[in-house]
LOFILUM-610422 format. One record per atom (N, C-alpha, C, CB): residue in three letters; y, z, x. Coordinates in steps of 0.02 Angstrom, whole numbers, plus 32768, in hexadecimal, padded with zeros to 4 digits. Glycine has a CB too. Example, Ala and Ser with C-alpha at 12.3 -4.5 7.8 and 13.67 -1.06 7.14 Angstrom:
BEGIN
ALA7EE481868294ALA7F1F81868267ALA7F5B81868294ALA7F2081C48235SER7F9081628282SER7FCB816582ACSER8002818A8285SER7FE2811E82C0
end
This chain:
BEGIN
MET49EC068B4078MET4A2406A44051MET4A4D06D2407EMET4A0B06CA4010GLN4A8E06D04074GLN4ABC06F8409CGLN4AE80724406FGLN4AE906CB40C8VAL4B090754408EVAL4B37077F4068VAL4B7E07654073VAL4B3107CA407FARG4BA1075C403CARG4BE80748403EARG4C12077E401DARG4BF30703401BGLY4C4F07864035GLY4C7E07B44017GLY4CAD07903FE8GLY4CA507D9404DILE4CB807AE3FAEILE4CE707923F7EILE4D1D07C63F73ILE4CC5077E3F3AARG4D5B07B43F81ARG4D9307E23F7BARG4DB607DA3F38ARG4DC407D93FB4GLY4DD408103F23GLY4DFB080E3EE6GLY4E28084B3EE1GLY4DCE08093EA9ALA4E5808473EB5ALA4E8508803EA9ALA4EA808763E66ALA4EBA08873EE2THR4EBD08AF3E4BTHR4EE308AF3E0DTHR4F1108EB3E0FTHR4EB408B03DCFTHR4F3D08EE3DDETHR4F6A09273DD9THR4F6809443D92THR4FB209133DECVAL4F8009813D8DVAL4F8709A23D4CVAL4FD009B93D46VAL4F5509DE3D44LYS4FE509C53D09LYS502909DD3CFELYS502F0A283D08LYS504109CA3CB8GLU4FF80A4C3CF8GLU4FF70A953CFEGLU4FB30AAD3D15GLU500A0AB73CBCASP4FB10AE83D32ASP4F720B063D47ASP4F510B283D0BASP4F7E0B3A3D7FLEU4F340AFF3CE0LEU4F100B173CA5LEU4EC90AFE3CA9LEU4F330AFE3C63PRO4E970B2A3C9EPRO4E520B153CA5PRO4E400AD63C7FPRO4E260B4D3C8EGLU4E550AD13C40GLU4E430A963C18GLU4E630A573C33GLU4E570AA03BD0GLU4E9F0A5C3C4FGLU4EC00A213C6BGLU4E9D0A0A3CABGLU4F0A0A2F3C78ILE4E8B0A393CD5ILE4E680A293D14ILE4E230A0C3D05ILE4E620A683D41MET4E000A2A3CD6MET4DBE0A113CC3MET4DC209C93CA9MET4D9E0A3F3C8EGLN4DF109BD3C7CGLN4DF8097A3C5FGLN4E0B09463C94GLN4E2D097A3C27ALA4E3B09573CBFALA4E5209283CF2ALA4E1A091A3D25ALA4E8F09443D17THR4DF4094C3D36THR4DBD09433D67THR4D85091A3D48THR4DA209873D7EARG4D7309283D0AARG4D4008FF3CE7ARG4D5508B63CE5ARG4D34091A3C9FGLU4D9408AA3CD1GLU4DAD08663CCEGLU4DA708443D12GLU4DF608653CB6LEU4DBC08653D46LEU4DB908493D8ALEU4D7108373D9ELEU4DD7087A3DBDLEU4D4308663D94LEU4CFD08593DA7LEU4CDE08223D7DLEU4CD408993D9FGLU4CED08203D3DGLU4CD107EC3D12GLU4CEB07A63D25GLU4CE107FA3CC8ILE4D2A07A23D38ILE4D4607613D4DILE4D29074D3D91ILE4D9407653D51ILE4D23077C3DBFILE4D04076D3E00ILE4CBE07533DF5ILE4D0207AC3E2DGLN4C9707743DCAGLN4C52075E3DBEGLN4C5007193D9DGLN4C2E07923D91ALA4C7A070E3D6CALA4C7B06CD3D49ALA4C9006943D78ALA4CAA06D03D0DGLN4CC4069F3D9FGLN4CDD066A3DCBGLN4CAE065B3E05GLN4D21067C3DE6ASN4C85068B3E18ASN4C5806813E51ASN4C0F06793E3BASN4C5D06BB3E80ALA4C03067C3DFBALA4BC1066D3DDDALA4B8706903E01ALA4BB606223DDFPHE4B8A06D23E04PHE4B5206F83E1FPHE4B3707273DEAPHE4B68071F3E5FARG4AF9073A3DF3ARG4AD8076B3DC7ARG4AE207B03DE3ARG4A8D075B3DBETHR4AE107E23DBATHR4AEA08273DD0THR4AB708393E05THR4AE408573D95GLU4A7A08203DFFGLU4A45082E3E30GLU4A5608143E76GLU4A0308103E19GLU4A8507E63E7BGLU4A9807C93EBBGLU4AD007F13EDEGLU4AAE07813EB2VAL4AEA08233EBCVAL4B1F084D3EDAVAL4AFE087F3F09VAL4B4A08703EA2ALA4B10087D3F49ALA4AF408AA3F7BALA4B1708EE3F79ALA4AF9088C3FC1SER4B5908ED3F74SER4B81092B3F70SER4BC909193F60SER4B7C09533FB3VAL4BEF094C3F4DVAL4C3509423F3BVAL4C5E097B3F58VAL4C3E093D3EEELEU4C95096A3F78LEU4CC5099B3F91LEU4D0609943F6ALEU4CD209923FDDPHE4D1F09CC3F51PHE4D5F09CD3F2EPHE4D9009F63F56PHE4D5709EB3EE6THR4DCF09E13F56THR4E050A0C3F6ETHR4E3A0A113F38THR4E2309F13FB2VAL4E5D0A493F38VAL4E950A523F0AVAL4ED00A6E3F31VAL4E820A823ECFTHR4F0B0A5F3F1ATHR4F460A7C3F39THR4F490AC63F26THR4F870A563F21SER4F6F0AEC3F4CSER4F700B353F44SER4F8C0B4C3F01SER4F990B543F7BASP4FAB0B1F3EDBASP4FC50B313E99ASP4F910B2A3E62ASP50020B073E89ILE4F540B173E73ILE4F1D0B143E44ILE4EED0B4D3E54ILE4EF80ACF3E46LYS4EE70B7C3E24LYS4EBE0BB73E2FLYS4E940BCB3DF2LYS4EE90BF13E42SER4E9E0BAA3DBASER4E800BC13D7BSER4E370BAE3D71SER4EA80BA73D42VAL4E1F0B7A3D93VAL4DDA0B643D89VAL4DC50B383DC5VAL4DD20B3C3D46PHE4D850B3A3DD4PHE4D6A0B0D3E07PHE4D610AC83DE9PHE4D260B283E23PRO4D7B0A933E09PRO4D720A503DEDPRO4D280A3C3DEBPRO4D990A1D3E15ALA4CFF0A593E15ALA4CB70A4A3E14ALA4C980A5A3DD0ALA4C930A713E4AALA4CB40A8A3DADALA4C9A0A9B3D6BALA4C9D0A5F3D3CALA4CC20AD63D4DALA4CCE0A343D45ALA4CD409F83D1BALA4C9A09C73D28ALA4D1709D53D28ALA4C8509C33D66ALA4C4D09973D77ALA4C0D09AD3D52ALA4C4009963DC2ARG4C0409ED3D4BARG4BC90A073D28ARG4BC909F13CDFARG4BC70A543D2DTHR4C0509EB3CC2THR4C0909DA3C7ATHR4BF909903C6DTHR4C4E09E93C60ILE4BF909673CA1ILE4BE809203C98ILE4BA209103CB2ILE4C1C08F33CBBGLY4B7A09453CBDGLY4B35093A3CD0GLY4B26093A3D1AGLY4B1F08FC3CB5TRP4B57094C3D43TRP4B4C094E3D8BTRP4B3209943D9FTRP4B8D093D3DB1ASP4B0309AE3D78ASP4AEC09F33D82ASP4ABB09FB3DBCASP4ACD0A0C3D43GLN4A9F09C43DD6GLN4A7209C83E10GLN4A9509B53E51GLN4A35099C3E04VAL4AD409A23E4DVAL4AFA098B3E87VAL4B1809C63EACVAL4B3109593E71PRO4B1109CA3EEEPRO4B3309FF3F14PRO4B7F09F33F11PRO4B1A0A003F5ELEU4BA30A263EFCLEU4BEC0A223EF3LEU4C0D0A5B3F1ALEU4C000A253EA8LEU4C470A4E3F37LEU4C6B0A823F5BLEU4CB60A783F54LEU4C570A823FA6CYS4CDA0AAF3F4ACYS4D230AAD3F42CYS4D460ACF3F7CCYS4D380ACE3EFFPHE4D7F0AB33F8FPHE4DA80ACD3FC6PHE4DF10ACC3FB0PHE4D9E0AA54007GLN4E1A0AF33FD4GLN4E620AEE3FCBGLN4E7E0ABE3FFEGLN4E850B343FD1GLU4EA70A913FE8GLU4EC80A604013GLU4EF90A854041GLU4EED0A2B3FE9ILE4F030A6B407DILE4F340A8A40AAILE4F7A0A81408DILE4F300A6B40F1GLU4FA40AB24099GLU4FE80AB0407EGLU50160A8A40ADGLU50030AF74071VAL50290A4F4098VAL50560A2440BFVAL50990A22409AVAL503809DC40C9PRO50D00A2D40BDPRO51110A2B409BPRO511A09E94075PRO51490A3340CFASN513409EF4039ASN514309B7400DASN5106098F3FF6ASN517309894030ALA50CC09AD3FFBALA508F098B3FE4ALA508E09893F98ALA505009AE3FFFLEU5067095B3F7DLEU506009533F35LEU504209933F17LEU503309153F25PRO506409B13EE7PRO504B09EF3EC9PRO501809E23E91PRO50840A183EADLEU4FF50A163E7DLEU4FC60A153E45LEU4F9609DA3E49LEU4FED0A123E03CYS4F7709D43E83CYS4F4D099A3E91CYS4F0409AF3E9ECYS4F6809743ECDVAL4ED7098B3E7EVAL4E8F09913E89VAL4E7909533EAFVAL4E67099B3E45ARG4E59095E3EE8ARG4E3E09263F10ARG4DF2092C3F11ARG4E5B09263F59VAL4DD108F33F1BVAL4D8808F33F1CVAL4D6F08C13F4FVAL4D6C08E23ED5LEU4D3608D23F6DLEU4D1108A53F98LEU4CC908A63F7FLEU4D1508B93FE5VAL4CB4086F3F61VAL4C7108683F45VAL4C4608423F77VAL4C7208433EFFHIS4C0F08603F8DHIS4BE008403FBAHIS4BA808213F91HIS4BC308723FEFVAL4BA107DE3F95VAL4B7107BA3F6BVAL4B4107923F97VAL4B96078B3F3AASN4B0107963F85ASN4ACE076C3FA5ASN4AD307273F84ASN4A86078A3F9ETHR4AE006F43FADTHR4AEE06B23F91THR4ADD067B3FC3THR4B3706AD3F7BGLU4AD406403FA8GLU4ACC06043FD1GLU4B0F05E03FDBGLU4A9805D43FB1LYS4B4305F83FBALYS4B8405D73FBELYS4BA105DB4004LYS4BB405F73F8CGLU4BC705A74015GLU4BEC05A64054GLU4C2C05D0404BGLU4BFD055D4069GLN4C4805E54082GLN4C85060E4080GLN4CBD05ED4058GLN4C9D061D40C6ASN4CC505AC4060ASN4CFB0589403DASN4CEE05803FF2ASN4D060545405DGLU4CB305923FDAGLU4CA3058E3F93GLU4CB105CF3F6EGLU4C5A057B3F8AILE4CBE06043F93ILE4CCB06453F75ILE4D1106453F56ILE4CC5067E3FA9LYS4D1606613F19LYS4D5606643EF6LYS4D6C06AD3EF2LYS4D5106453EAEHIS4DA106BD3F16HIS4DBE06FF3F15HIS4DEE07043ED9HIS4DE4070F3F58VAL4DF4073F3EBCVAL4E1807473E7DVAL4E4D077D3E83VAL4DE707583E43TYR4E8B076B3E76TYR4EC307993E77TYR4EE707933E34TYR4EF4078C3EB3LEU4EED07CB3E11LEU4F0907CC3DCELEU4F4A07F33DCCLEU4ED707E83D9DLYS4F7107E73D99LYS4FAF080B3D8ALYS4FDC080C3DC7LYS4F9F08543D72GLU4FF908463DD8GLU5027084A3E10GLU500408403E54GLU504A088E3E10ALA4FC208483E55ALA4F9C083F3E93ALA4F9B07F73EABALA4F5508573E89LYS4FB007C83E81LYS4FB507823E97LYS4FE3077C3ED4LYS4FCE07553E5ESER501307AA3ED9SER504207A93F11SER502007B83F54SER507A07DA3F05LEU4FE507D53F53LEU4FC207E73F91LEU4FA607A93FB4LEU4F8A08173F82ARG4F9707763F8EARG4F7907393FABARG4F9906FB3F8EARG4F2E07373FA0ARG4FD706F03F9FARG4FFB06B53F85ARG4FDC06743F9EARG504506B83F9AASP4FB306783FD3ASP4F94063C3FEFASP4F5806253FC6ASP4F7E064A4036LEU4F3F064F3F99LEU4F06063D3F6FLEU4F1D06273F2ALEU4ED406783F6ALYS4EF605FB3F0CLYS4F0305E73EC7LYS4EDA06153E9BLYS4EF2059B3EBACYS4EF6064C3E86CYS4ED2067E3E5FCYS4EE3067B3E17CYS4EE006C43E7A
end
């Protein structure tokens, strides 16, 4: 079994804890459903947020969907001029037998613009 990274991102309209929690839960649940892994197969998760998100750690949302034994860490995204605002990004490390080309990355809402090359 090997570790594969699954990328994803979403956006929120405002820096409100309930909005960030809901958007992050939705993103993680879709990533899990599309890649068909069990929570026990998640090795770790890294979250980044743009500097305009300060009200809550997106990792808190993972805890609400049962990822309470998974190592989680949050970071602030680097500030790049004209970058997509109010964005939560994630890198989920999963133990899997899947090949790299079988992994489905998930970009929701305005974050779809980050990876126009993917069918998200």
